[in-house]
MARMIDO-616829 format. One record per residue: x, y, z of N, C-alpha, C in turn; residue in three letters; residue number from 1. Coordinates in nm, 4 decimals, m for minus. Atoms other than C-alpha are relative to their C-alpha. Layout:
! MARMIDO-616829
X,Y,Z,X,Y,Z,X,Y,Z,ALA,NUM
...
! end
This chain:
! MARMIDO-616829
m0.0941,m0.0670,m0.0464,0.5370,m2.3346,m0.7709,m0.0330,0.1423,0.0365,UNK,1
0.0323,m0.1038,m0.0189,0.4131,m1.9884,m0.7734,m0.0949,0.0134,0.1393,UNK,2
0.0784,0.0099,m0.0980,0.1237,m2.0798,m0.5380,0.0696,m0.0508,0.1224,UNK,3
m0.0514,m0.0025,m0.0877,0.3606,m2.2313,m0.3112,0.0789,0.1090,0.0417,UNK,4
m0.0604,m0.0746,m0.0389,0.5756,m1.9417,m0.2966,m0.0916,0.1153,0.0756,UNK,5
0.1233,m0.0940,m0.0077,0.2589,m1.7285,m0.2240,m0.0166,m0.0604,0.1398,UNK,6
0.0613,0.0801,m0.1701,0.1454,m1.9733,0.0826,0.1298,0.0254,0.0786,UNK,7
m0.1184,m0.0292,m0.0938,0.5117,m1.9347,0.2063,0.0301,0.1188,0.0267,UNK,8
m0.0191,m0.1326,m0.0391,0.5039,m1.5657,0.1887,m0.1131,0.0138,0.0859,UNK,9
0.1276,m0.0028,m0.0777,0.1516,m1.5835,0.3610,0.0564,m0.0600,0.1558,UNK,10
m0.0133,0.0681,m0.1222,0.2746,m1.8284,0.6500,0.1070,0.0881,0.0564,UNK,11
m0.0827,m0.0792,m0.0314,0.5973,m1.5898,0.7058,m0.0552,0.1098,0.0548,UNK,12
0.0309,m0.1053,m0.0530,0.4284,m1.2777,0.7028,m0.0941,m0.0230,0.1309,UNK,13
0.0533,m0.0098,m0.1476,0.1795,m1.4159,0.9788,0.0919,m0.0149,0.1040,UNK,14
m0.0938,0.0048,m0.0884,0.4700,m1.5244,1.1846,0.0762,0.1103,0.0543,UNK,15
m0.0483,m0.1322,m0.0341,0.6250,m1.2057,1.1859,m0.0915,0.0952,0.0563,UNK,16
0.0912,m0.0758,m0.0766,0.3036,m1.0308,1.2714,m0.0203,m0.0353,0.1315,UNK,17
0.0225,0.0467,m0.1464,0.2560,m1.2459,1.5547,0.0892,0.0549,0.0853,UNK,18
m0.0929,m0.0612,m0.0851,0.5967,m1.1673,1.6889,0.0376,0.1113,0.0040,UNK,19
m0.0176,m0.1655,m0.0166,0.6074,m0.8082,1.5991,m0.1015,0.0462,0.0962,UNK,20
0.1105,m0.0321,m0.0960,0.2584,m0.7868,1.7936,0.0443,m0.0351,0.1312,UNK,21
m0.0602,0.0337,m0.1298,0.4353,m0.9746,2.0913,0.0951,0.1194,0.0657,UNK,22
m0.1381,m0.1157,m0.0552,0.7435,m0.7377,2.1153,m0.0821,0.1240,0.0045,UNK,23
0.0696,m0.1581,m0.0025,0.5239,m0.4029,2.0581,m0.0721,0.0046,0.1142,UNK,24
0.0706,m0.0037,m0.1257,0.3059,m0.4992,2.3575,0.0886,m0.0416,0.1116,UNK,25
m0.1088,0.0431,m0.1474,0.6076,m0.6275,2.5740,0.1243,0.0711,0.0207,UNK,26
m0.0979,m0.1101,m0.0182,0.8395,m0.3301,2.4823,m0.0264,0.0782,0.1088,UNK,27
m0.0105,m0.1367,m0.1030,0.8937,m0.0321,2.7340,m0.1001,0.0908,m0.0534,UNK,28
0.0809,m0.1565,0.0598,0.6770,0.2787,2.7063,0.1047,0.0586,m0.0364,UNK,29
m0.0997,m0.1153,0.0442,0.8562,0.5513,2.5369,0.0321,0.1179,0.1450,UNK,30
m0.0241,m0.1398,m0.0671,1.0249,0.8223,2.7619,m0.1076,0.1341,m0.0159,UNK,31
0.1124,m0.1192,0.0579,0.7869,1.0993,2.5822,m0.1251,m0.0464,m0.0247,UNK,32
0.1369,0.0274,0.0327,0.5190,0.9223,2.4298,m0.0624,m0.1077,0.0885,UNK,33
0.0256,0.1137,m0.0865,0.4637,0.6568,2.7051,m0.0765,m0.1255,m0.0878,UNK,34
0.0825,0.1442,0.0590,0.2046,0.3798,2.6019,m0.0494,0.0539,m0.1526,UNK,35
0.0606,m0.0379,0.1480,0.0901,0.6002,2.2712,0.1367,m0.0651,m0.1077,UNK,36
m0.1458,0.0451,0.0937,0.4564,0.4878,2.1302,m0.0568,m0.1540,m0.0908,UNK,37
0.0125,0.1021,0.0590,0.2869,0.1469,2.0517,m0.0760,m0.0246,m0.1165,UNK,38
0.0199,m0.0402,0.1171,0.0855,0.2865,1.7741,0.0857,0.0287,m0.1122,UNK,39
m0.0743,0.0244,0.1121,0.3688,0.3536,1.5946,0.0616,m0.1285,m0.0706,UNK,40
m0.0451,0.1222,0.0347,0.4662,0.0079,1.5625,m0.1099,m0.0468,m0.0842,UNK,41
0.0931,0.0290,0.1085,0.1561,m0.0031,1.3236,0.0136,0.1114,m0.1054,UNK,42
0.0133,m0.0670,0.0896,0.1301,0.3189,1.1849,0.1481,0.0178,m0.1155,UNK,43
m0.1208,m0.0481,0.0608,0.5050,0.3822,1.0752,0.0136,m0.1350,m0.1176,UNK,44
m0.0014,0.0826,0.1218,0.5100,0.0434,0.8787,m0.0898,m0.0021,m0.1039,UNK,45
0.1054,m0.0207,0.0953,0.1933,0.1037,0.7262,0.0194,0.1027,m0.1246,UNK,46
m0.0600,m0.1122,0.0619,0.3384,0.4144,0.5732,0.0817,m0.0434,m0.0876,UNK,47
m0.0819,0.0508,0.0596,0.6152,0.2478,0.4847,m0.0250,m0.0897,m0.0958,UNK,48
0.0324,0.0865,0.0896,0.4289,m0.0367,0.2937,m0.0749,0.0808,m0.1370,UNK,49
0.0884,m0.0634,0.0924,0.2050,0.2189,0.1249,0.0850,0.1113,m0.1295,UNK,50
m0.1105,m0.0442,0.1089,0.5243,0.4039,m0.0463,0.0375,m0.1111,m0.0912,UNK,51
m0.0347,0.1162,0.0837,0.6372,0.0549,m0.1380,m0.1076,m0.0423,m0.1151,UNK,52
0.1218,0.0174,0.0740,0.2927,m0.0310,m0.2742,0.0103,0.1068,m0.1061,UNK,53
m0.0014,m0.1108,0.1168,0.2988,0.2893,m0.5108,0.1200,0.0066,m0.0743,UNK,54
m0.0977,0.0606,0.0823,0.6351,0.2044,m0.6332,m0.0052,m0.0691,m0.0645,UNK,55
0.0615,0.1124,0.0818,0.5165,m0.1055,m0.7079,m0.0707,m0.0024,m0.1072,UNK,56
0.0882,m0.0218,0.1250,0.2730,0.0235,m0.9062,0.0507,0.0756,m0.1157,UNK,57
m0.0647,m0.1095,0.0865,0.4906,0.2703,m1.0786,0.0984,m0.1157,m0.0985,UNK,58
m0.0887,0.1068,0.0636,0.7278,m0.0541,m1.1706,m0.0574,m0.1002,m0.1009,UNK,59
0.0676,0.0803,0.0823,0.4545,m0.2724,m1.3130,m0.0389,0.0578,m0.1060,UNK,60
0.0360,m0.0613,0.0912,0.3256,0.0021,m1.4828,0.0797,0.0181,m0.1200,UNK,61
m0.1050,m0.0393,0.1206,0.6535,0.1018,m1.6818,0.0327,m0.1415,m0.0524,UNK,62
0.0138,0.1248,0.0830,0.6908,m0.2831,m1.7389,m0.1154,m0.0227,m0.1007,UNK,63
0.1003,0.0247,0.0605,0.3382,m0.2772,m1.8864,0.0198,0.0799,m0.1400,UNK,64
m0.0502,m0.0884,0.1003,0.4414,0.0081,m2.1222,0.0876,m0.0313,m0.1000,UNK,65
m0.0901,0.0670,0.0694,0.7004,m0.1690,m2.2516,0.0022,m0.1099,m0.0681,UNK,66
0.0290,0.1251,0.0571,0.5774,m0.4917,m2.2866,m0.1299,m0.0470,m0.0625,UNK,67
0.1318,m0.0040,0.0396,0.2123,m0.4623,m2.3464,m0.0365,m0.1266,0.0714,UNK,68
0.0877,0.1196,m0.0604,0.1147,m0.7388,m2.1195,m0.0600,0.0002,0.1332,UNK,69
0.1019,m0.0323,m0.1259,m0.1809,m0.7296,m1.9398,0.0171,m0.0234,0.1365,UNK,70
m0.0183,0.0684,m0.1380,m0.0615,m0.9545,m1.6517,0.1068,0.1191,0.0839,UNK,71
m0.0760,m0.1119,m0.0171,0.1772,m0.6147,m1.5733,m0.1204,0.0929,0.0650,UNK,72
0.1255,m0.1098,m0.0345,m0.1520,m0.3972,m1.5612,m0.0798,m0.0674,0.1533,UNK,73
0.0897,0.0610,m0.1025,m0.3501,m0.6395,m1.3121,0.1194,0.0291,0.1242,UNK,74
m0.0617,m0.0210,m0.1053,m0.0262,m0.6423,m1.0971,0.0080,0.1560,0.0549,UNK,75
0.0042,m0.1361,m0.0422,m0.0295,m0.2604,m1.0860,m0.1071,0.0361,0.0518,UNK,76
0.1202,m0.0407,m0.0514,m0.3515,m0.2425,m1.0049,m0.0018,m0.0704,0.1543,UNK,77
0.0336,0.0621,m0.1559,m0.3343,m0.4934,m0.6969,0.0976,0.0703,0.0551,UNK,78
m0.1062,m0.0367,m0.0621,m0.0111,m0.3331,m0.6020,m0.0860,0.1751,0.0688,UNK,79
0.0792,m0.1334,m0.0477,m0.2316,0.0211,m0.5686,m0.1104,m0.0157,0.0877,UNK,80
0.0932,0.0431,m0.1065,m0.4898,m0.1552,m0.3966,0.0276,m0.0003,0.1226,UNK,81
m0.0499,0.0221,m0.1250,m0.2677,m0.2621,m0.1290,0.0606,0.1898,0.0947,UNK,82
m0.0584,m0.1166,m0.0104,m0.1052,0.1083,m0.1511,m0.1440,0.0883,0.1018,UNK,83
0.1164,m0.0986,m0.0297,m0.4650,0.2532,m0.0756,m0.0526,m0.0649,0.1257,UNK,84
0.0322,0.0796,m0.1162,m0.5472,m0.0017,0.2078,0.1398,0.0567,0.0883,UNK,85
m0.1100,m0.0558,m0.1198,m0.1954,0.1187,0.3872,m0.0317,0.1143,0.0025,UNK,86
0.0104,m0.1349,m0.0348,m0.2532,0.4572,0.3256,m0.1247,0.0317,0.1136,UNK,87
0.1226,m0.0144,m0.0906,m0.6083,0.4589,0.5015,0.0656,m0.0811,0.1227,UNK,88
m0.0198,0.0437,m0.1505,m0.4650,0.2333,0.7986,0.0983,0.0789,0.0437,UNK,89
m0.0988,m0.1064,m0.0343,m0.1655,0.5057,0.8105,m0.0780,0.1415,0.0664,UNK,90
0.0627,m0.1356,m0.0310,m0.4358,0.7858,0.8426,m0.0725,m0.0344,0.1336,UNK,91
0.0857,0.0318,m0.1107,m0.6533,0.6040,1.0858,0.0905,m0.0185,0.1430,UNK,92
m0.0798,0.0685,m0.0978,m0.3757,0.4782,1.2996,0.0622,0.1633,0.0678,UNK,93
m0.0796,m0.1570,m0.0463,m0.2047,0.8653,1.3014,m0.1351,0.0753,0.0731,UNK,94
0.1055,m0.0896,m0.0423,m0.5597,1.0034,1.4004,m0.0208,m0.0296,0.1531,UNK,95
0.0177,0.0358,m0.1294,m0.5806,0.7618,1.7136,0.1524,0.0782,0.0715,UNK,96
m0.1357,m0.0687,m0.0839,m0.2147,0.9155,1.8044,m0.0432,0.1200,0.0228,UNK,97
0.0004,m0.1536,0.0012,m0.3125,1.2753,1.7266,m0.1138,0.0467,0.1153,UNK,98
0.1412,m0.0572,m0.0989,m0.6478,1.2966,1.9723,0.1143,0.0061,0.1023,UNK,99
m0.0203,m0.0292,m0.1462,m0.4624,1.2640,2.2756,0.1682,0.0854,m0.0237,UNK,100
m0.1506,m0.1047,m0.0174,m0.1135,1.4561,2.1690,m0.0478,0.1264,m0.0464,UNK,101
0.0560,m0.1340,0.0590,m0.2921,1.7271,1.9626,m0.1122,0.0599,0.0425,UNK,102
0.1000,m0.0403,m0.0532,m0.6095,1.7125,2.1133,m0.0881,m0.0033,m0.1059,UNK,103
0.0745,0.0184,0.1190,m0.7753,1.6319,1.7741,0.0280,m0.1073,m0.0878,UNK,104
m0.0210,0.1405,0.1076,m0.8194,1.3463,1.5368,0.0408,0.0329,m0.1369,UNK,105
m0.0408,m0.0281,0.1106,m0.7579,1.5730,1.2621,0.0558,0.1633,m0.0355,UNK,106
m0.0291,m0.1470,0.0419,m0.5545,1.8925,1.1408,0.0703,0.0532,m0.1062,UNK,107
m0.0204,m0.0062,0.1076,m0.4589,2.0281,0.8485,0.1693,0.0399,m0.0265,UNK,108
m0.1141,0.0086,m0.0312,m0.1047,1.9749,0.9043,0.0914,m0.0447,m0.1417,UNK,109
m0.0183,0.0474,0.1318,0.1113,1.9127,0.5592,0.0145,m0.1578,0.0122,UNK,110
m0.0487,0.1662,0.0199,0.2317,1.5541,0.6491,m0.2006,m0.0585,m0.0304,UNK,111
0.1682,0.0570,0.0244,m0.1732,1.4573,0.6888,m0.0540,0.0521,m0.1000,UNK,112
0.0925,m0.0523,0.1165,m0.2788,1.6655,0.4143,0.0511,m0.0673,m0.1292,UNK,113
m0.0599,0.0704,0.1209,m0.0390,1.5408,0.1635,m0.0400,m0.1492,m0.0176,UNK,114
0.0648,0.1426,0.0005,m0.1445,1.1787,0.2914,m0.1458,m0.0040,m0.0333,UNK,115
0.1411,0.0231,0.0376,m0.4910,1.2253,0.2363,0.0044,0.0356,m0.1892,UNK,116
0.0167,0.0282,0.1422,m0.4341,1.3591,m0.1142,0.0805,m0.0968,m0.0853,UNK,117
m0.0475,0.1286,0.0537,m0.2388,1.0807,m0.1999,m0.0889,m0.1322,m0.0020,UNK,118
0.0881,0.1134,m0.0315,m0.4939,0.8623,m0.0911,m0.1161,0.0343,m0.1011,UNK,119
0.1036,m0.0339,0.1172,m0.7382,1.0535,m0.3225,0.0408,0.0083,m0.1195,UNK,120
m0.0378,0.0208,0.1006,m0.5360,1.0294,m0.6059,0.0117,m0.1152,m0.0359,UNK,121
m0.0114,0.1398,0.0556,m0.4798,0.6418,m0.6057,m0.1644,m0.0633,m0.0083,UNK,122
0.1257,0.0313,0.0193,m0.8766,0.6439,m0.5339,m0.0490,0.0229,m0.1371,UNK,123
0.0223,m0.0423,0.1493,m0.9169,0.8298,m0.8776,0.0646,m0.0841,m0.0780,UNK,124
m0.0774,0.1021,0.1123,m0.6807,0.5804,m1.0391,m0.1067,m0.1398,m0.0012,UNK,125
0.0660,0.1278,m0.0163,m0.9264,0.3066,m0.9455,m0.1453,0.0535,m0.0828,UNK,126
0.0921,m0.0456,0.0491,m1.2237,0.5355,m1.0498,0.0345,0.0479,m0.1369,UNK,127
m0.0059,m0.0266,0.1515,m1.0700,0.6230,m1.3963,0.0107,m0.1548,m0.0642,UNK,128
m0.0138,0.0927,0.0716,m0.9938,0.2728,m1.4333,m0.1398,m0.0999,m0.0364,UNK,129
0.1271,0.0619,m0.0116,m1.3655,0.1616,m1.3886,m0.1091,0.0765,m0.1137,UNK,130
0.0815,m0.0782,0.1134,m1.4764,0.4259,m1.6511,0.0383,m0.0499,m0.1424,UNK,131
m0.0903,0.0635,0.1353,m1.2561,0.2726,m1.9539,m0.0554,m0.1436,0.0138,UNK,132
0.0022,0.1136,m0.0094,m1.3973,m0.0231,m2.0643,0.1013,m0.1124,m0.0965,UNK,133
m0.1131,0.0733,0.0772,m1.1342,m0.1149,m2.3266,0.0912,m0.0497,0.0720,UNK,134
m0.1225,0.0370,m0.0896,m0.8634,m0.3201,m2.1551,0.1329,0.0534,m0.0021,UNK,135
m0.1439,m0.0302,0.0085,m0.5750,m0.2203,m2.3245,m0.0113,0.1473,0.0147,UNK,136
m0.0149,m0.1690,0.0055,m0.6685,0.1668,m2.3553,m0.0149,0.0199,0.1714,UNK,137
m0.0045,m0.0233,m0.1827,m0.7354,0.1351,m1.9372,0.1175,m0.0361,0.0494,UNK,138
m0.1436,0.0549,m0.0648,m0.4042,m0.0482,m1.8875,0.0688,0.1295,m0.0300,UNK,139
m0.0798,m0.1064,0.0072,m0.2454,0.2468,m2.0704,m0.0228,0.1372,0.0684,UNK,140
0.0703,m0.1582,m0.0642,m0.4275,0.5282,m1.9138,0.0432,0.0025,0.1553,UNK,141
m0.0113,0.0117,m0.1774,m0.4033,0.3805,m1.5522,0.1711,0.0046,0.0307,UNK,142
m0.1267,0.0007,m0.0229,m0.0307,0.3226,m1.6271,0.0742,0.1119,0.0143,UNK,143
m0.0630,m0.1687,0.0338,0.0434,0.6954,m1.7215,m0.0273,0.0388,0.1724,UNK,144
0.0262,m0.0871,m0.1351,m0.1387,0.7867,m1.3783,0.0895,m0.1072,0.1495,UNK,145
m0.0610,0.0630,m0.1051,0.0440,0.5034,m1.1871,0.1540,0.0353,0.0359,UNK,146
m0.1114,m0.0298,m0.0227,0.3597,0.6436,m1.2705,0.0194,0.1418,0.0435,UNK,147
0.0309,m0.1747,m0.0316,0.2720,1.0237,m1.2398,m0.0286,0.0073,0.1381,UNK,148
0.0136,m0.0108,m0.1226,0.1283,0.9556,m0.8855,0.0862,m0.0293,0.1002,UNK,149
m0.1378,0.0195,m0.0794,0.4535,0.8206,m0.7687,0.0642,0.1214,0.0744,UNK,150
m0.0438,m0.1161,m0.0746,0.5311,1.1995,m0.7179,m0.0510,0.0342,0.1069,UNK,151
0.0338,m0.0195,m0.1116,0.3321,1.1682,m0.4399,0.0919,m0.0021,0.1450,UNK,152
m0.1239,0.0499,m0.1192,0.6094,0.9883,m0.2223,0.0828,0.1068,0.0560,UNK,153
m0.1016,m0.0818,m0.0367,0.8813,1.2319,m0.2224,m0.0829,0.1489,0.0476,UNK,154
0.0829,m0.1016,m0.0451,0.6270,1.5128,m0.1553,m0.0551,m0.0004,0.1253,UNK,155
0.0478,0.0347,m0.1365,0.4514,1.3431,0.1405,0.1452,0.0105,0.1009,UNK,156
m0.1118,0.0262,m0.0981,0.7988,1.2249,0.2948,0.0469,0.1343,0.0451,UNK,157
m0.0842,m0.1109,m0.0197,0.9622,1.5831,0.2567,m0.0995,0.1355,0.0814,UNK,158
0.0713,m0.1049,m0.0497,0.6485,1.7935,0.3801,0.0312,0.0256,0.1317,UNK,159
m0.0387,m0.0443,m0.1484,0.7626,1.7982,0.7381,0.1179,0.0662,0.0032,UNK,160
m0.1239,m0.0679,0.0141,1.0755,1.9728,0.6128,m0.0150,0.1121,m0.1057,UNK,161
0.0387,m0.1042,0.1250,0.9438,2.1828,0.3266,m0.0882,0.1058,0.0875,UNK,162
0.1136,m0.1184,m0.0586,0.6468,2.3449,0.5430,0.0227,m0.0178,0.1385,UNK,163
0.0214,0.0103,m0.1670,0.5866,2.4147,0.9111,m0.1164,m0.0669,0.0214,UNK,164
0.0832,0.1537,m0.0160,0.4542,2.0816,1.0695,m0.0138,m0.0239,0.1171,UNK,165
m0.0068,0.0622,m0.1368,0.3752,1.9679,1.3988,0.0011,m0.1443,0.0037,UNK,166
m0.0355,0.1152,m0.0123,0.3922,1.6336,1.2835,0.1515,m0.0188,0.0011,UNK,167
m0.1602,0.0313,m0.0073,0.7569,1.4715,1.3828,0.0618,m0.0203,m0.1475,UNK,168
m0.0327,0.0277,0.1258,0.9763,1.4361,1.1276,0.0585,m0.1670,m0.0179,UNK,169
m0.0203,0.1510,0.0185,1.0667,1.1010,0.9649,0.0366,m0.0997,0.0628,UNK,170
m0.0760,0.1294,m0.1250,1.1127,0.7811,1.2018,0.0994,m0.0655,m0.0909,UNK,171
m0.0970,0.0544,0.0789,1.2780,0.6415,0.9022,0.0607,0.0878,m0.1134,UNK,172
m0.0636,m0.1029,0.0827,1.5422,0.8678,0.7493,0.0289,m0.0532,m0.0903,UNK,173
m0.0766,0.0469,0.1003,1.6743,0.8250,0.4018,0.1360,0.0100,0.0188,UNK,174
m0.1370,m0.0489,m0.0445,1.9776,1.0057,0.5329,0.0223,0.0048,0.1485,UNK,175
0.0014,m0.0265,m0.1063,2.0699,0.9710,0.8799,m0.0338,m0.1024,0.1009,UNK,176
0.0145,0.1503,m0.0644,1.9994,0.7574,1.1925,m0.1496,m0.0089,0.0198,UNK,177
0.1633,0.0521,m0.0573,1.6513,0.5890,1.3072,m0.0629,0.0980,0.1079,UNK,178
0.0891,m0.0690,m0.1287,1.4242,0.8382,1.5492,m0.0625,m0.0757,0.0919,UNK,179
0.0790,0.0546,m0.0831,1.3323,0.5987,1.7935,0.1072,0.0002,0.1325,UNK,180
m0.0548,0.0218,m0.1159,1.4608,0.5515,2.1398,0.0860,m0.1364,m0.0202,UNK,181
m0.1249,0.1213,m0.0066,1.7838,0.3249,2.2036,m0.0395,m0.1320,0.0561,UNK,182
0.0101,0.1393,m0.0413,1.6165,0.0592,2.3807,m0.0202,m0.1133,m0.0964,UNK,183
0.0196,0.0947,0.0969,1.6605,m0.2493,2.1841,m0.1016,m0.0845,m0.0017,UNK,184
0.1181,0.0544,m0.0098,1.3377,m0.4019,2.2819,m0.1014,0.0812,m0.1001,UNK,185
0.0687,m0.0871,0.0826,1.1965,m0.1211,2.1046,0.0045,0.0053,m0.1512,UNK,186
m0.0180,m0.0298,0.1036,1.3728,m0.1374,1.8289,m0.0216,m0.1281,m0.0832,UNK,187
m0.0074,0.1482,0.0733,1.3312,m0.5228,1.7668,m0.1560,m0.0163,m0.0433,UNK,188
0.1397,m0.0279,0.0182,0.9573,m0.4551,1.7922,m0.0240,0.0648,m0.1457,UNK,189
0.0138,m0.0977,0.1310,0.9787,m0.1666,1.5263,0.0476,m0.0779,m0.1427,UNK,190
m0.0456,0.0733,0.0984,1.1873,m0.3884,1.2945,m0.0632,m0.1223,m0.0446,UNK,191
0.0630,0.1122,0.0373,1.0079,m0.6840,1.3234,m0.1535,0.0244,m0.0502,UNK,192
0.1109,m0.0090,0.0633,0.6857,m0.5208,1.2386,0.0078,0.0418,m0.1483,UNK,193
m0.0247,m0.0405,0.1089,0.8342,m0.3317,0.9704,0.0265,m0.0994,m0.1379,UNK,194
m0.0113,0.0987,0.0707,0.9467,m0.6690,0.8270,m0.1236,m0.0586,m0.0271,UNK,195
0.1037,0.0995,0.0234,0.6366,m0.8250,0.8613,m0.1081,0.0688,m0.1012,UNK,196
0.1021,m0.0700,0.0819,0.4309,m0.5479,0.6730,0.0761,m0.0159,m0.1540,UNK,197
m0.0381,0.0198,0.1530,0.7087,m0.5740,0.3733,m0.0131,m0.1271,m0.0487,UNK,198
0.0567,0.1351,0.0594,0.6417,m0.9638,0.3513,m0.1601,0.0268,m0.0250,UNK,199
0.1324,0.0081,0.0091,0.2795,m0.9121,0.3945,m0.0260,0.0606,m0.1309,UNK,200
0.0420,m0.0530,0.1070,0.2688,m0.6709,0.0993,0.0494,m0.0936,m0.1381,UNK,201
m0.0393,0.0932,0.0890,0.4609,m0.9030,m0.1253,m0.1207,m0.1284,m0.0082,UNK,202
0.0808,0.1279,m0.0175,0.2220,m1.2210,m0.0038,m0.1451,0.0700,m0.0878,UNK,203
0.1049,m0.0372,0.0058,m0.0960,m0.9826,m0.0620,0.0107,0.0305,m0.1637,UNK,204
0.0168,m0.0616,0.1471,m0.0053,m0.8392,m0.4002,0.0018,m0.1179,m0.1162,UNK,205
m0.0443,0.1319,0.0883,0.1008,m1.1931,m0.5554,m0.1644,m0.0813,0.0244,UNK,206
0.1282,0.0463,0.0049,m0.2555,m1.3242,m0.4013,m0.1038,0.0715,m0.0863,UNK,207
0.1136,m0.0761,0.0978,m0.4486,m1.0460,m0.5654,0.0580,0.0112,m0.1327,UNK,208
m0.0851,0.0197,0.1474,m0.2301,m1.0786,m0.8919,m0.0908,m0.1642,m0.0460,UNK,209
0.0747,0.1158,0.0441,m0.3692,m1.4295,m0.9006,m0.1381,m0.0257,m0.0055,UNK,210
0.1608,0.0041,0.0261,m0.7321,m1.3500,m0.8353,m0.0556,0.0777,m0.1100,UNK,211
0.0472,m0.1140,0.0724,m0.7198,m1.0596,m1.0572,m0.0137,m0.1079,m0.1430,UNK,212
m0.0087,0.0879,0.1132,m0.6084,m1.3414,m1.3413,m0.0939,m0.0886,m0.0358,UNK,213
0.1576,0.0923,m0.0168,m0.9140,m1.5709,m1.2334,m0.0937,0.0678,m0.0428,UNK,214
0.1107,m0.0889,0.0172,m1.1437,m1.2808,m1.2556,0.0220,0.0111,m0.1692,UNK,215
m0.0609,m0.0518,0.1566,m0.9820,m1.2039,m1.6239,m0.0786,m0.1204,m0.0822,UNK,216
0.0262,0.1310,0.0979,m1.0170,m1.5625,m1.7494,m0.1431,m0.0244,0.0014,UNK,217
0.1442,0.0197,m0.0050,m1.4076,m1.6051,m1.6018,m0.0519,0.1055,m0.0848,UNK,218
0.0842,m0.1342,0.1143,m1.4785,m1.2678,m1.7812,0.0158,m0.0341,m0.1496,UNK,219
m0.0481,0.0421,0.1677,m1.3008,m1.3880,m2.1033,m0.1079,m0.1140,m0.0274,UNK,220
0.1104,0.1092,0.0136,m1.5129,m1.7374,m2.0709,m0.1402,0.0531,m0.0385,UNK,221
0.1515,m0.0406,m0.0020,m1.8247,m1.5344,m2.0041,m0.0537,0.0579,m0.1292,UNK,222
m0.0045,m0.0633,0.1433,m1.7708,m1.2976,m2.3207,m0.0523,m0.1138,m0.0910,UNK,223
m0.0033,0.0740,0.0931,m1.7065,m1.6164,m2.5222,m0.0971,m0.0756,m0.0321,UNK,224
0.1452,0.1101,m0.0090,m2.0313,m1.8109,m2.4086,m0.0822,0.0964,m0.0718,UNK,225
0.1123,m0.1068,0.0583,m2.2132,m1.4725,m2.4841,m0.0286,m0.0039,m0.1428,UNK,226
m0.0422,0.0248,0.1663,m2.0587,m1.4897,m2.8631,m0.0609,m0.1152,m0.0583,UNK,227
0.0380,0.1245,0.0481,m2.1171,m1.8643,m2.9076,m0.1781,0.0261,0.0062,UNK,228
0.1480,m0.0110,m0.0111,m2.5107,m1.7921,m2.7880,m0.0340,0.0752,m0.1044,UNK,229
0.0247,m0.1304,0.1082,m2.5257,m1.4947,m3.0286,0.0065,m0.0653,m0.1492,UNK,230
m0.0104,0.0782,0.1317,m2.3849,m1.7095,m3.3192,m0.1215,m0.0786,m0.0269,UNK,231
0.0691,0.0791,0.0256,m2.6153,m1.9752,m3.2459,m0.1356,0.0661,m0.0441,UNK,232
0.1254,m0.0848,0.0199,m2.9242,m1.7302,m3.2409,m0.0250,0.0326,m0.1415,UNK,233
m0.0086,m0.0360,0.1236,m2.7853,m1.5960,m3.5658,m0.0309,m0.0997,m0.1085,UNK,234
0.0386,0.1187,0.0352,m2.7816,m1.9554,m3.6936,m0.1411,m0.0382,m0.0607,UNK,235
0.1358,0.0199,0.0217,m3.1182,m2.0240,m3.6264,m0.0975,0.0865,m0.0751,UNK,236
! end
């Protein structure tokens, strides 16, 4: 049942991505941004999905701390992996937009800087996970980091309002209207890509969780085989 759901999510995300890419290239150029607006159809959904992934890490971490079930630790790590991937994609696509717009691939703008800091926070999350051998202690420490790290999201989102920034304000506002041109073809492209990335997140996090479970089972079987080998040697 789970594998069928994962396959269905994968198929749906592929269809939405293909439709979104078609609409993104078929939509008209923006009045101000011209052809550069097409980068938004990748950049904003990637940033949105990174937020969603880090919130997912927080939720799975909280559930782990309550239930002490390593399954939720695996899912927290899987979600964080996707968050790192999407944050890197948002930074990369943003730099492609920045060069012709600002004249440079990188500037220490509050939005860019806080995004880079967020990426470092979650890279640190995985570094710390790799330094702890005991699985339960690793899960506890990672859960705390996964919860605290989520504070990055409101800071990053509000950075364009709290500090002087050359980055545009949020495309998708928590309160207020969407900051996109009114052309329905542009809106169709944007929301299709947003839906595609959202479904893609659920597909990839489930797939990564399944793979992590199998990796854990293989590691456990390997450890048991080593113990049996040692016990035989001791018996001899």
